[in-house]
Residue, then its C-alpha position, 0 to 999 in steps of 0.5 A: m455781958e452788957t447790961i442797960e438800962k431805960s425807962i419811961e412814964v407812961d399816961a396809963p394805970i398800972s394794971t393796963v400798962y403790965n396787962q399790955w406788956t404782956q401780950f409778947e406776941e404784940f411786941p413787932r408792932f412797937m419792937e424796932g427789928v422784931k420780927e415775931v414772938r411767939q409764945l409757946d406755953d404761959k412761960r416760954l417765947h420764941w423771938h425772931a428779929e433783926i439785929a444789927g443787919k443779921d437775922k436771928q432767933w431765939d428761944a426765951e423763958i419768963y422765970r419770974q412773972e408778978p402782976d403788976q410788979a415784973i417779968a424776968w427773963r433769959s435766953t434758953s437758946g441763942a445769943e445770951n441775953g436776960g433781963e426784967v422790966r417792972f412797972t412802978s406808980a408814977g403819980n397821978g394814975g401813971t405807969k413807970v416801966t424800966l426796963k433792964m437786960s444784959y446781952d452778949p454782942e455777937g461779932i463785930i459788926e452788933n460790938i461796934g453797935d454797942a460801943l455807939g450806943a445803939v443798943g440803947m437808943r433802940v431800947q429807948g425807942d422802942l419803949d417810946r413807941f410803947k408808950e404811944y402804942i398804949e397810950s393812943r389804945g386807951r386800953e390793953t388789949g389783952g392780958w394774963r394775970g398768972e404768976i410764975r416764981g422759980g420758973s413754975v407757973q402759980g397761976s393763970 
């Protein structure tokens, strides 16, 4: 299992940045290789992406979600992966977004790409594009303010 952590400061309030991140079906607009994310319910997602030239699909569950603070997930099918995105004040009304994820590279191409730092560059690029996406819009496209604790939805 490999782990990567990247962060970026976004010139927008925490609630705006967090709300936008909860709009998972918008991820293909700024995440490289992500073809589709379908939200199956409040805590389950189906992903379709191209990784190292291969078409991949997997399901993930959000097992912890705290509005304006953090969202944590883990895969439930497909390649093993999981992680957490945290939202903290960056001062001057901005938000620091820190994404930490663990993943299991599959096959020689993914392992070589991992060794060359391709995953880290891709994640940083995704964060850069997210920053541009939210800052250029000036507002979120929606938001989900429910909580998930221990895998149970607390509200919506």
